[in-house]
C-alpha positions in Angstrom: -6.0 17.8 0.3 -5.5 21.0 3.3 -1.6 21.9 3.4 0.1 22.2 6.7 0.5 25.8 5.9 -3.6 26.2 6.2 -3.8 23.9 9.6 -1.2 25.9 11.2 -3.3 29.4 10.4 -6.6 27.5 11.6 -4.8 26.3 15.0 -4.0 29.4 15.4 -7.9 31.3 15.0 -8.8 28.8 16.9 -6.6 30.0 19.7 -6.9 33.4 19.3 -10.6 32.8 20.0 -9.8 31.4 23.2 -7.6 34.4 23.6 -10.0 36.9 23.8 -12.6 34.5 25.4 -10.4 34.3 28.1 -9.3 37.4 27.9 -12.5 38.8 28.7 -13.4 37.1 31.2 -10.6 38.0 33.2 -11.4 41.5 32.7 -14.0 42.1 35.8 -11.8 43.3 38.4 -7.7 45.1 38.6 -6.7 42.9 40.9 -7.9 39.7 39.6 -6.3 40.7 37.1 -3.3 41.7 37.8 -3.1 38.1 39.7 -4.2 35.9 37.1 -0.8 36.9 34.6 1.2 37.1 37.2 -0.1 33.5 37.7 0.2 32.6 33.9 3.7 33.7 33.8 4.5 31.3 35.7 2.4 28.6 34.3 3.1 27.2 31.2 0.4 26.3 29.2 1.6 24.1 26.2 0.5 21.0 25.3 3.1 18.1 26.4 3.7 15.3 23.8 4.7 11.7 24.0 8.0 10.8 22.5 6.9 9.9 18.6 9.2 8.7 15.8 8.5 7.7 11.7 7.3 4.0 12.3 10.3 1.8 10.9 8.9 0.3 7.4 7.7 3.9 6.1 11.6 4.9 6.8 12.6 2.3 4.9 10.4 2.0 1.5 11.2 4.5 -1.1 7.5 5.3 -2.1 3.9 3.9 -1.1 3.1 1.8 -4.0 -0.8 0.7 -4.4 -0.1 -3.2 -5.8 1.6 -3.9 -2.2 -1.0 -6.5 -0.3 -0.5 -9.5 -2.3 -3.9 -11.7 -2.2 -3.2 -14.0 -4.5 0.1 -15.3 -7.1 -0.9 -17.7 -10.3 2.9 -18.0 -10.6 5.9 -17.4 -8.0 9.5 -17.7 -9.7 10.3 -17.7 -6.6 9.0 -21.6 -5.7 11.0 -22.8 -9.0 14.5 -21.6 -8.6 16.3 -22.9 -5.8 20.1 -22.1 -4.8 21.4 -26.1 -4.2 22.4 -27.4 -1.3 25.8 -28.7 -2.5 27.6 -28.1 -6.2 26.4 -30.9 -8.7 29.0 -30.8 -11.2 32.7 -30.7 -10.9 34.0 -27.7 -12.2 30.7 -25.1 -12.4 29.8 -23.1 -10.1 25.7 -23.3 -10.5 23.6 -20.5 -8.4 19.9 -22.3 -8.8 17.7 -25.1 -10.1 15.1 -24.8 -12.7 12.2 -26.9 -11.8 14.9 -30.0 -10.3 15.8 -30.6 -13.8 18.1 -27.3 -14.8 20.9 -25.4 -13.1 22.0 -22.0 -14.0 25.4 -21.6 -13.3 27.6 -18.7 -13.5 31.6 -18.2 -15.2 32.0 -14.8 -12.6 30.6 -12.2 -15.2 27.6 -14.8 -16.9 25.5 -16.9 -16.6 24.9 -20.1 -18.8 22.1 -23.3 -18.5 23.2 -27.0 -18.0 20.7 -30.0 -17.7 20.2 -33.0 -15.6 23.6 -34.4 -16.8 25.8 -31.4 -16.3 25.9 -31.1 -20.5 25.5 -27.4 -21.4 22.5 -25.9 -23.1 22.5 -22.7 -23.3 26.5 -21.4 -23.2 27.2 -18.3 -20.9 28.7 -15.6 -23.6 27.3 -12.4 -23.1 24.4 -13.2 -21.1 24.1 -11.1 -18.0 21.2 -12.5 -16.4 18.4 -15.9 -16.9 15.2 -16.4 -14.5 11.7 -17.2 -14.5 9.3 -15.1 -16.2 6.0 -17.7 -16.4 5.5 -21.8 -15.6 8.2 -23.7 -18.0 9.7 -20.4 -19.7 12.8 -18.9 -18.9 14.2 -15.4 -19.7 18.1 -14.9 -20.7 19.5 -11.3 -20.3 21.7 -10.5 -22.8 24.9 -7.3 -21.9 23.5 -5.5 -24.7 19.7 -5.3 -23.4 18.3 -7.8 -25.7 16.8 -10.6 -24.0 15.6 -14.4 -25.5 13.2 -16.9 -24.1 12.8 -20.5 -24.3 10.0 -23.0 -23.7 11.5 -25.7 -21.1 10.3 -29.3 -21.9 12.0 -31.4 -19.0 16.1 -31.7 -19.7 15.7 -29.9 -23.1 15.0 -26.3 -24.3 13.4 -24.6 -26.9 13.7 -20.3 -28.2 9.8 -19.5 -28.2 9.0 -15.7 -29.7 6.6 -14.3 -27.1 3.5 -12.9 -29.0 1.7 -9.7 -28.4 -0.6 -9.2 -25.1 -3.9 -10.0 -26.1 -7.0 -8.8 -23.9 -9.1 -11.0 -25.5 -7.9 -13.9 -23.7 -9.5 -12.2 -20.4 -12.9 -12.3 -20.2 -14.9 -11.9 -16.9 -18.4 -14.7 -17.9 -22.0 -14.0 -15.7 -23.1 -15.9 -13.9 -27.2 -16.4 -12.3 -27.6 -17.6 -8.5 -30.6 -17.4 -6.2 -30.5 -15.3 -3.3 -30.9 -16.3 0.5 -32.7 -12.8 1.4 -35.6 -12.7 -2.1 -36.4 -16.0 -3.2 -37.0 -16.3 -6.0 -34.7 -13.4 -7.0 -31.5 -13.8 -9.2 -28.3 -12.0 -8.0 -25.5 -11.7 -11.0 -21.9 -12.2 -10.5 -18.7 -12.4 -12.9 -16.5 -15.7 -13.1 -13.2 -15.0 -14.1 -11.4 -16.9 -17.4 -8.1 -16.8 -19.2 -8.3 -19.0 -22.9 -12.3 -20.2 -22.1 -10.9 -21.8 -18.6 -12.2 -20.7 -15.1 -8.7 -19.4 -13.5 -9.8 -17.9 -10.4 -12.6 -19.7 -8.0 -14.3 -16.5 -6.6 -17.5 -14.9 -8.1 -16.5 -11.7 -7.8 -19.8 -9.3 -7.6 -18.7 -6.0 -9.5 -16.1 -5.6 -12.1 -14.3 -3.0 -14.1 -10.7 -2.4 -16.3 -8.4 0.1 -16.1 -6.3 1.8 -17.5 -2.9 0.4 -15.5 -0.8 3.9 -15.6 -3.9 5.3 -13.3 -2.3 3.5 -10.6 -0.2 5.0 -9.0 2.8 1.5 -8.9 5.9 1.2 -10.2 4.3 -2.9 -10.6 4.0 -3.3 -14.3 1.0 -4.9 -16.2 -1.0 -5.2 -19.0 -4.2 -5.2 -17.7 -6.1 -4.5 -14.6 -9.6 -4.6 -12.8 -11.0 -3.5 -10.2 -13.6 -6.0 -8.7 -15.4 -6.6 -5.2 -16.5 -9.7 -3.4 -18.5 -9.3 -0.8 -17.4 -5.9 0.6 -13.3 -5.9 -0.2 -12.8 -3.6 -3.3 -9.5 -6.0 -5.7 -7.3 -5.1 -8.1 -6.6 -8.1 -10.5 -3.6 -8.0 -12.4 -1.9 -10.1 -15.9 1.1 -9.1 -17.1 2.2 -9.5 -20.4 2.9 -13.3 -20.0 -0.7 -13.3 -18.8 0.3 -14.8 -15.0 -2.5 -12.9 -12.6 -1.6 -11.7 -9.4 -4.5 -10.3 -7.3 -3.8 -7.2 -5.1 -6.3 -5.5 -2.5 -7.4 -2.7 -2.6 -6.3 1.1 -0.8 -9.0 2.3 1.7 -7.0 4.8 2.2 -3.8 6.7 2.0 -2.0 8.2 4.5 0.5 11.2 4.6 2.6 12.4 7.5 5.0 14.4 8.5 7.0 13.5 11.7 10.0 14.5 13.2 11.3 16.6 9.8 10.3 13.3 8.2 7.6 12.7 5.1 6.1 9.9 4.5 3.1 8.2 3.1 1.6 5.2 2.8 -2.0 2.9 1.3 -4.9 0.8 3.9 -4.3 -1.6 1.4 -6.7 -4.3 4.2 -10.3 -3.5 4.6 -10.0 -5.3 8.1 -7.2 -2.4 9.1 -9.5 0.1 7.2 -12.4 -0.6 9.4 -10.1 -1.1 12.8 -8.5 2.7 11.9 -12.3 4.3 11.6 -12.9 3.1 15.5 -9.9 4.2 16.1 -10.6 7.7 15.2 -14.4 7.5 16.6 -13.1 6.5 19.9 -10.8 10.0 20.0 -13.2 12.0 21.2 -13.4 15.9 22.3 -12.3 17.7 24.8 -12.9 21.8 25.7 -8.9 22.7 26.3 -7.3 26.4 25.6 -3.8 26.0 24.9 -0.9 27.8 23.2 0.7 24.6 20.4 4.0 23.5 21.3 6.4 24.4 19.6 7.9 21.1 20.0 5.9 20.0 17.6 7.1 21.6 14.5 4.7 21.6 12.3 4.2 17.5 12.5 0.9 16.2 11.2 -0.9 13.5 10.5 -3.5 13.0 7.6 -6.1 10.7 6.7 -7.9 10.6 3.7 -10.2 7.9 4.0 -13.4 5.6 2.1 -13.6 4.0 -1.0 -15.1 6.4 -3.5 -15.6 10.2 -4.0 -18.8 10.2 -2.2 -17.9 9.0 0.8 -14.4 10.2 0.7 -12.8 12.7 3.8 -10.0 13.8 4.8 -8.7 14.5 8.7 -5.6 16.8 9.8 -3.8 16.1 13.1 -1.7 17.5 15.2 0.5 16.3 18.2 -1.0 18.4 19.9 -4.5 17.3 19.2 -6.0 19.9 16.8 -8.8 18.4 14.3 -9.4 19.5 11.0 -11.9 16.8 9.2 -13.1 18.0 5.8 -15.7 15.7 3.5 -16.0 15.0 0.6 -19.9 16.9 0.9 -18.3 20.1 1.7 -18.3 19.6 5.4 -15.6 20.9 6.9 -14.8 21.3 11.3 -12.2 21.7 13.7 -12.4 20.0 17.0 -10.3 19.0 19.6 -9.1 16.2 21.1 -6.5 14.3 23.9 -2.5 15.2 22.5 -2.2 11.5 23.1 -4.6 10.6 20.4 -1.5 11.4 18.0 1.0 9.1 19.6 -1.7 6.4 19.4 -2.2 7.2 16.1 1.3 6.9 15.1 1.8 3.2 17.1 -1.4 1.7 16.0 0.2 2.5 11.6 2.9 1.6 13.3 2.3 -2.1 14.8 -0.7 -2.6 11.9 -0.1 -1.2 8.5 3.2 -2.7 8.4 1.9 -6.4 7.8 1.0 -5.0 4.7 4.3 -4.3 3.1 5.6 -7.6 4.1 4.7 -9.1 0.8 
């Protein structure tokens, strides 16, 4: 990753070379040199930049999280916990209805549970929160930091002990299928199973188990796999209750400083990644020698793109259009682009990538 100081130094080097070339061309006659110097004093050669601001979705986000673009959830607690339209029982303030059968009530400081007849089946004393953690399982969080789990059966509950997570219950079973391009040749894919039952119908091309701690995320996972389907990549995750959540993987990361504010976000959608590569490729280069405007104030956008270490490249762009590219094979080069490309890139990030962070 190239630092802002290194980028600034490299840009200055390019500008010094341009200045030296200009001085050489102006040294033919004293009269010409004097005239051009006076003209240069009157003319402002700095690059004029259009207005840009840090995208709002980045200003509001605390930190980029690689598990943000949700593709599939096997369990959605919000769908099971519904706020009642009117209070069903006199003398109780119900805050939510679970699975259309049980009601969570509040006594202003604590929470308890009522059945469909308004009978208390879980007193509120000492309980700070009641939440759904898996299909048919509620968790009662107590003020002392402990938690008790309950299995819901119709109109009643029964305390349940949650066993330690057992990753051996998860398996990816290989299947062979005939390829259309090479008749008679088989290709191997993988189907996802939990306790011997298929739980997702996608055929994965590749599957690799990961250490959950290796992911840049605030979400808790007991098991994580990185898998591909077609040309897209996904994280397949399980929590301690074996709830399955699938996220699209990152295809790149964007770090930036705009108007003195720093932020970062991931590119978490394959189509967006393709659009971004096309956008950068359309910027082109131009011949220009102009001093870096003081308005830039060390602002920059840095894009690290690619799905593997072998094809990664880092592109760092300043508001003036100066761009430094460093590829994973060691190739490094500068080019100069229209300053409008910087504001175009800010607009694209704001209008496109914000959709990946709504989940």
